[in-house]
PAZAPA-4460 file (N, C-alpha, C; in steps of 0.05 Angstrom, whole numbers, plus 32768, in hexadecimal, padded with zeros to 4 digits):
% residues 197
    n_x    n_y    n_z   ca_x   ca_y   ca_z    c_x    c_y    c_z   seq   type   mol
   8488   7E04   823C   8495   7E1B   822F   8496   7E17   8211     1      M     A
   8490   7E2C   8202   8490   7E2B   81E5   84A3   7E3F   81D9     2      S     A
   84AB   7E3A   81C1   84BC   7E4D   81B2   84B5   7E4D   8195     3      C     A
   84B4   7E64   8189   84B0   7E67   816C   84C5   7E7A   8162     4      W     A
   84D2   7E71   814C   84E6   7E81   813F   84DE   7E84   8122     5      V     A
   84DA   7E9D   8119   84CF   7EA2   80FF   84E0   7EB2   80EC     6      G     A
   84F8   7EB8   80F3   850A   7EC7   80E1   8526   7EBE   80E5     7      S     A
   8537   7EC4   80D2   8553   7EBB   80D4   8555   7E9E   80CE     8      G     A
   856D   7E93   80D1   8570   7E77   80CB   857D   7E67   80E2     9      N     A
   8582   7E73   80F8   858E   7E65   810F   8579   7E60   8124    10      E     A
   8576   7E47   812C   8561   7E40   813F   856C   7E44   815C    11      A     A
   8569   7E5B   8167   8574   7E62   8181   856B   7E50   8198    12      S     A
   8552   7E45   8197   854A   7E34   81AE   855C   7E1D   81B3    13      P     A
   856A   7E13   819E   857C   7DFC   81A2   8598   7E04   81A9    14      F     A
   859E   7E1E   81A9   85B9   7E27   81AD   85BC   7E35   81C8    15      N     A
   85A8   7E34   81D9   85AA   7E41   81F3   859F   7E2F   8209    16      G     A
   859B   7E3A   8220   8591   7E2B   8237   8573   7E2A   8239    17      G     A
   8566   7E19   8229   8549   7E17   822A   8541   7DFA   822E    18      C     A
   8549   7DEE   8244   8544   7DD1   8247   8527   7DCA   824C    19      P     A
   8516   7DDE   8252   84FA   7DD9   8259   84E7   7DDD   8241    20      N     A
   84F2   7DE2   8229   84E1   7DE5   8212   84D1   7DCC   820D    21      L     A
   84B7   7DD1   8207   84A5   7DBB   8200   849B   7DBD   81E3    22      E     A
   849B   7DD5   81D8   8491   7DD9   81BD   84A4   7DEC   81AE    23      T     A
   84AD   7DE4   8196   84BE   7DF6   8186   84B3   7DF6   8169    24      V     A
   84AE   7E0E   815F   84A6   7E11   8143   84BA   7E24   8136    25      L     A
   84C7   7E1B   8121   84DB   7E2B   8113   84D2   7E2F   80F6    26      L     A
   84D0   7E48   80EE   84C8   7E4F   80D3   84DE   7E5F   80C6    27      E     A
   84EB   7E54   80B2   8501   7E62   80A5   8508   7E54   808B    28      A     A
   8519   7E60   807B   8522   7E53   8063   8538   7E3F   8068    29      G     A
   8550   7E48   806C   8567   7E37   8071   856B   7E34   808F    30      D     A
   8560   7E1F   809B   8561   7E1C   80B8   857A   7E0F   80C1    31      L     A
   8587   7E1A   80D4   859E   7E0E   80E2   8597   7E0A   80FF    32      T     A
   8596   7DF2   8108   858D   7DED   8124   85A2   7DE3   8137    33      I     A
   85B6   7DD6   812D   85CC   7DCC   813E   85C2   7DB5   814F    34      G     A
   85D2   7DAC   8162   85CB   7D95   8174   85B2   7D9C   8184    35      P     A
   85A1   7D88   8188   8588   7D8C   8197   8588   7D79   81AF    36      V     A
   8585   7D84   81C7   8583   7D75   81DF   856E   7D82   81F1    37      D     A
   8555   7D79   81EC   853E   7D85   81FA   852D   7D6F   8206    38      L     A
   8532   7D67   821F   8525   7D50   822A   8506   7D52   822E    39      P     A
   84FC   7D6B   822E   84DF   7D6F   8232   84D0   7D76   8218    40      K     A
   84DE   7D78   8202   84D2   7D80   81E9   84BD   7D6B   81E0    41      L     A
   84A5   7D74   81DB   848F   7D63   81D2   8487   7D68   81B6    42      R     A
   848C   7D80   81AB   8482   7D88   8191   8497   7D98   8183    43      D     A
   84A2   7D8E   816C   84B6   7D9B   815C   84AD   7D9E   8140    44      L     A
   84AD   7DB7   8135   84A4   7DBC   811A   84B8   7DCE   810C    45      R     A
   84C3   7DC4   80F6   84D5   7DD4   80E5   84C7   7DD9   80CB    46      L     A
   84C0   7DF2   80C6   84B1   7DFA   80AE   84C3   7E0A   809B    47      Q     A
   84C8   7DFF   8084   84DB   7E0B   8071   84D3   7E06   8055    48      S     A
   84DB   7E18   8043   84D8   7E14   8027   84F1   7E08   801A    49      G     A
   8506   7E05   802C   851F   7DFA   8022   8530   7DEF   8039    50      G     A
   8526   7DD9   8045   8533   7DCE   805D   854D   7DC0   8056    51      L     A
   8564   7DC8   8061   857D   7DBA   805A   8580   7D9F   8068    52      P     A
   858F   7D8E   805C   8592   7D73   8067   859E   7D74   8083    53      V     A
   85AE   7D88   8089   85BB   7D8A   80A3   85A6   7D8C   80BA    54      Q     A
   8590   7D9A   80B4   857B   7D9C   80C8   856E   7D81   80CD    55      A     A
   856A   7D71   80B8   855E   7D56   80BB   8571   7D45   80CB    56      I     A
   858B   7D47   80C6   859F   7D37   80D4   859F   7D3E   80F2    57      Q     A
   859C   7D57   80F9   859C   7D5F   8115   8583   7D55   8123    58      E     A
   856C   7D56   8114   8553   7D4B   8120   8557   7D2D   8125    59      V     A
   8563   7D1F   8112   8567   7D02   8115   8578   7CFB   812D    60      A     A
   858B   7D0D   8134   859D   7D08   814A   8593   7D15   8164    61      K     A
   857D   7D23   8163   8573   7D32   817A   856D   7D21   8193    62      A     A
   8573   7D2C   81AA   856C   7D1F   81C3   8551   7D2B   81CC    63      K     A
   853C   7D1E   81C4   8521   7D28   81C9   850F   7D11   81D2    64      V     A
   8514   7D05   81E9   8506   7CEC   81F1   84E8   7CF0   81F5    65      P     A
   84DF   7D09   81F9   84C2   7D0E   81FE   84B3   7D16   81E5    66      A     A
   84C1   7D18   81CE   84B4   7D23   81B6   849D   7D11   81AD    67      L     A
   8486   7D1E   81A9   846E   7D11   81A0   8466   7D19   8183    68      E     A
   846D   7D32   817C   8466   7D3D   8162   847E   7D48   8154    69      T     A
   8482   7D3F   813B   8498   7D49   812A   848D   7D50   810F    70      L     A
   8490   7D69   8107   8488   7D72   80EC   84A0   7D7E   80DD    71      H     A
   84A5   7D74   80C6   84BB   7D7E   80B5   84B0   7D87   809A    72      L     A
   84B5   7DA0   8093   84AE   7DAA   8078   84C8   7DAB   8068    73      W     A
   84CA   7D9B   8053   84E4   7D98   8045   84E8   7DAF   8030    74      F     A
   84D4   7DB4   8020   84D7   7DCA   800D   84E3   7DC1   7FF2    75      G     A
   84EC   7DD5   7FE3   84F5   7DD0   7FC8   8514   7DD1   7FC6    76      S     A
   851F   7DBF   7FB6   853B   7DBF   7FB1   8545   7DDA   7FA6    77      E     A
   8533   7DE6   7F96   8539   7E00   7F8B   853F   7E15   7FA0    78      E     A
   8534   7E12   7FB8   8537   7E25   7FCD   8547   7E1A   7FE5    79      Y     A
   8557   7E05   7FDF   856A   7DFC   7FF4   8563   7DE2   8002    80      G     A
   854D   7DD5   7FFB   8547   7DBB   8007   855A   7DA6   7FFC    81      A     A
   8569   7D99   800D   857D   7D86   8004   8579   7D6A   800E    82      T     A
   8565   7D64   801E   8561   7D4A   8028   8555   7D37   8013    83      A     A
   855C   7D1E   8015   8551   7D09   8004   8546   7CF3   8017    84      V     A
   8537   7CE0   800C   852A   7CCC   801D   853D   7CBE   802F    85      I     A
   8555   7CB8   8027   8568   7CAA   8037   856F   7CB9   8051    86      A     A
   856D   7CD3   8050   8573   7CE4   8068   855E   7CE0   807E    87      D     A
   8547   7CD5   8078   8532   7CD0   808C   8535   7CB5   809A    88      L     A
   8547   7CA5   8092   854A   7C8A   809D   854D   7C8A   80BC    89      E     A
   855D   7C9C   80C8   855F   7C9C   80E5   8545   7CA4   80F2    90      P     A
   8536   7CB6   80E6   851C   7CBD   80F1   8508   7CA5   80EE    91      I     A
   8509   7C98   80D7   84F7   7C81   80D3   84FE   7C6B   80E7    92      F     A
   8518   7C68   80EE   8520   7C53   8101   8515   7C59   811D    93      A     A
   8511   7C73   8124   8504   7C7B   813C   8512   7C75   8156    94      G     A
   852C   7C6F   8155   853B   7C68   816D   853A   7C7E   8183    95      A     A
   853B   7C97   817B   853B   7CAD   818F   851F   7CBA   8190    96      N     A
   850B   7CAD   8186   84F0   7CB9   8186   84DB   7CA5   8192    97      L     A
   84DF   7C9D   81AB   84CE   7C88   81B6   84B1   7C90   81BA    98      P     A
   84AB   7CAA   81BC   8490   7CB2   81C1   8483   7CC0   81A9    99      K     A
   8490   7CC0   8193   8485   7CCE   817B   846C   7CC0   8171   100      L     A
   8456   7CCF   816F   843D   7CC4   8164   8432   7CD5   814D   101      T     A
   843B   7CEE   814B   8432   7D00   8136   8449   7D08   8124   102      H     A
   8449   7CFF   810B   845F   7D05   80F9   8455   7D13   80E0   103      L     A
   8462   7D2A   80DA   845C   7D39   80C2   8475   7D3A   80B0   104      G     A
   8474   7D2F   8099   8489   7D30   8085   847D   7D3F   806D   105      L     A
   847F   7D59   806E   846E   7D6A   805D   847E   7D7B   804A   106      M     A
   846F   7D85   8035   847B   7D97   8022   8494   7D8B   8015   107      N     A
   8492   7D71   800F   84A9   7D63   8005   84A7   7D5D   7FE7   108      A     A
   84BE   7D5E   7FDA   84C0   7D57   7FBD   84C2   7D39   7FB9   109      E     A
   84C4   7D2A   7FCF   84C7   7D0D   7FCD   84B2   7CFE   7FDE   110      F     A
   8499   7D09   7FDD   8484   7CFD   7FEE   847E   7CE0   7FE6   111      T     A
   847E   7CD9   7FCC   847A   7CBE   7FC4   848E   7CAB   7FD0   112      N     A
   84A7   7CB4   7FD2   84BC   7CA3   7FDE   84B7   7CA0   7FFC   113      E     A
   84AD   7CB4   8009   84A6   7CB2   8025   8490   7C9C   8028   114      I     A
   847C   7C9D   8016   8467   7C89   8017   8471   7C6D   8013   115      C     A
   8486   7C6A   8004   8491   7C4F   7FFF   84A2   7C45   8016   116      E     A
   84B1   7C57   8023   84C4   7C4F   8037   84B9   7C4F   8054   117      E     A
   84A6   7C60   805A   849C   7C62   8075   848F   7C48   807F   118      L     A
   847F   7C39   806E   8474   7C20   8078   8489   7C0B   807F   119      P     A
   84A1   7C0E   8076   84B6   7BFB   807D   84C6   7C04   8096   120      N     A
   84BD   7C19   80A3   84CD   7C25   80B9   84C3   7C1B   80D4   121      S     A
   84D4   7C1E   80E8   84CC   7C18   8103   84B8   7C2C   810E   122      A     A
   84BB   7C46   8106   84AB   7C5B   8111   848D   7C58   810A   123      I     A
   8488   7C4B   80F3   846C   7C48   80EA   8459   7C3C   80FE   124      A     A
   8463   7C29   810D   8452   7C1B   8120   8448   7C2C   8137   125      A     A
   8456   7C42   813D   844D   7C53   8154   843E   7C6B   814B   126      Q     A
   843B   7C70   8132   842E   7C89   8128   840F   7C87   812B   127      L     A
   8404   7C9D   8135   83E7   7CA1   8136   83DD   7CB5   8122   128      E     A
   83EE   7CC8   811B   83E7   7CDC   8107   83FF   7CE0   80F4   129      M     A
   83F9   7CE2   80DA   840D   7CE5   80C5   8404   7CFB   80B2   130      L     A
   8416   7D0F   80AF   8410   7D26   809D   8424   7D26   8086   131      D     A
   8419   7D22   806E   842A   7D22   8056   8420   7D38   8043   132      L     A
   8415   7D4D   804E   8409   7D62   803E   841D   7D74   8030   133      S     A
   8414   7D83   801D   8423   7D98   800F   843A   7D8D   7FFE   134      M     A
   8439   7D74   7FF7   844F   7D68   7FE9   8449   7D60   7FCC   135      G     A
   8455   7D4A   7FC3   8454   7D42   7FA7   8449   7D25   7FA5   136      T     A
   8439   7D1D   7FB7   842E   7D02   7FB7   841A   7CFE   7FA0   137      M     A
   841C   7CE7   7F93   840A   7CE0   7F7E   83FC   7CC6   7F85   138      T     A
   83ED   7CBB   7F72   83DF   7CA1   7F77   83F4   7C8B   7F7D   139      T     A
   840C   7C8E   7F71   8421   7C7A   7F77   8427   7C79   7F95   140      E     A
   8429   7C91   7FA1   842E   7C92   7FBE   8417   7C87   7FCE   141      G     A
   83FE   7C8C   7FC5   83E7   7C81   7FD3   83E7   7C63   7FD2   142      A     A
   83EE   7C57   7FBC   83EF   7C3A   7FBA   8404   7C2F   7FCC   143      K     A
   841B   7C3C   7FCE   8430   7C33   7FE0   8427   7C33   7FFD   144      A     A
   841A   7C48   8005   840F   7C4A   8021   83FC   7C34   8026   145      L     A
   83E9   7C2F   8014   83D5   7C1B   8019   83E1   7BFF   801A   146      L     A
   83F5   7BFA   8009   8403   7BE0   800A   8410   7BDC   8025   147      E     A
   8419   7BF2   8032   8426   7BF0   804C   8414   7BF5   8063   148      G     A
   83FA   7BF4   8060   83E7   7BFC   8074   83EC   7BED   808F   149      K     A
   83F3   7BD4   808E   83F7   7BC4   80A6   840D   7BCE   80B8   150      A     A
   841F   7BDE   80AD   8435   7BE9   80BC   842D   7C00   80CF   151      A     A
   8413   7C09   80CC   840A   7C20   80DC   83F2   7C18   80ED   152      F     A
   83F6   7C06   8101   83DF   7BFC   8110   83D1   7C11   8121   153      P     A
   83DF   7C27   8128   83D3   7C3B   813A   83C9   7C54   812B   154      K     A
   83CF   7C55   8111   83C9   7C6E   8102   83AB   7C72   8100   155      L     A
   83A3   7C8B   8107   8386   7C92   8106   8381   7CAA   80F4   156      R     A
   8396   7CBA   80ED   8392   7CD1   80DD   83A8   7CD5   80C9   157      F     A
   83A1   7CDA   80AF   83B4   7CDF   809A   83AC   7CF8   808B   158      L     A
   83BF   7D0B   8088   83BA   7D24   807A   83CB   7D23   8060   159      N     A
   83BD   7D24   8049   83CB   7D25   802F   83C2   7D3D   801F   160      V     A
   83B8   7D51   802C   83AF   7D6A   801F   83C5   7D76   800E   161      D     A
   83BD   7D82   7FF7   83CF   7D91   7FE7   83E7   7D81   7FDC   162      D     A
   83E0   7D6A   7FD0   83F3   7D5A   7FC1   83E9   7D58   7FA4   163      N     A
   83EF   7D42   7F97   83E7   7D3E   7F7B   83DC   7D22   7F77   164      S     A
   83CA   7D1A   7F88   83BF   7CFF   7F89   83A6   7CFE   7F77   165      I     A
   83A6   7CEB   7F64   8390   7CE8   7F52   8378   7CDB   7F5F   166      G     A
   8362   7CD9   7F50   8349   7CCD   7F5B   834D   7CB1   7F65   167      A     A
   835D   7CA1   7F57   8361   7C85   7F5F   8370   7C84   7F7A   168      E     A
   8384   7C95   7F7D   8393   7C95   7F96   8383   7C9F   7FAD   169      G     A
   8372   7CB3   7FA8   8361   7CBD   7FBD   834E   7CA8   7FC7   170      Q     A
   8343   7C98   7FB5   8331   7C83   7FBC   833F   7C6E   7FCD   171      A     A
   8358   7C67   7FC5   8368   7C54   7FD4   836D   7C5D   7FF1   172      L     A
   8373   7C76   7FF4   8379   7C80   800F   8362   7C80   8022   173      L     A
   8349   7C7F   8017   8331   7C7D   8028   8332   7C63   8039   174      E     A
   8342   7C4F   8030   8344   7C36   803E   835B   7C36   8052   175      E     A
   836B   7C4B   8053   8384   7C4A   8061   8381   7C4E   807F   176      F     A
   8371   7C61   8088   836E   7C65   80A5   8353   7C72   80AB   177      C     A
   834D   7C75   80C4   8332   7C7E   80CD   832C   7C9A   80C3   178      T     A
   833F   7CAD   80C7   833B   7CC9   80BF   834F   7CD0   80A9   179      E     A
   8345   7CDC   8094   8355   7CE3   807D   834E   7CFF   8074   180      L     A
   8363   7D10   8070   835F   7D2B   8065   836B   7D2A   8049   181      K     A
   8359   7D2B   8035   8362   7D2C   8019   8367   7D49   8010   182      I     A
   8355   7D5B   8017   8358   7D77   8011   8359   7D7B   7FF3   183      G     A
   8369   7D8E   7FEA   836C   7D95   7FCE   8384   7D86   7FC2   184      N     A
   8380   7D7D   7FA9   8395   7D6F   7F9B   839A   7D7C   7F80   185      Q     A
   83B4   7D7E   7F79   83BC   7D88   7F5F   83BC   7D71   7F4B   186      D     A
   83BE   7D78   7F32   83C1   7D64   7F1D   83DA   7D54   7F22   187      D     A
   83D9   7D3A   7F1C   83F0   7D28   7F21   8408   7D30   7F0F   188      E     A
   8404   7D3E   7EFA   841A   7D46   7EE9   8426   7D60   7EF2   189      E     A
   8419   7D6D   7F05   8422   7D88   7F0E   842B   7D85   7F2B   190      D     A
   8443   7D7B   7F30   844C   7D74   7F4B   8461   7D88   7F55   191      R     A
   845B   7D94   7F6B   846E   7DA7   7F78   8466   7DAB   7F95   192      Y     A
   8479   7DB2   7FA5   8473   7DB7   7FC2   8463   7DD1   7FC4   193      V     A
   8455   7DD3   7FDB   8444   7DEB   7FDF   8454   7E03   7FE7   194      S     A
   846A   7DFF   7FF7   847A   7E15   8001   8497   7E11   7FF7   195      V     A
   84A0   7E22   7FE6   84BB   7E1E   7FDA   84CD   7E36   7FDD   196      G     A
   84C7   7E48   7FEF   84D9   7E5F   7FF4   84DD   7E63   8011   197      E     A
***
């Protein structure tokens, strides 16, 4: 069973009797999701131009033992994004995400910090796919990822499309994993998220 919510800011799938949901995609500005207890959920995607920290906290506390894919679009502080790198620590610890293999931390104003902290996390060892697209990553972030390469023994695909990675950083990432999507890159001096409304 799947659910898509594309308007408003309250995520009704989490507020009613939908225990058999396997896929949830939420697209909104200021998302309010509340407690999450979905034992069959395999794919959760929150797409926002201004994701509030409360949504990140609820995801971190979610009861989703079957979750394999998690994508979070953070957005711009100007449009309500309030999370900082420290708010991702429970997700990085992975205690409630035993089956997670696909992680997207996207559209973030702190992508370089993600690149620095993720290799030090418990969740890194189980990841097969990592999506850091649409953010503010530069060559600095690429260097941090490469330095932490050993922390990702299962990783086979990395998406860094639509960031601000210079030529040096792009070359470094060629050594990071088997499959790499570089895509389009902005100038390193011109850093902003792709979706900010």
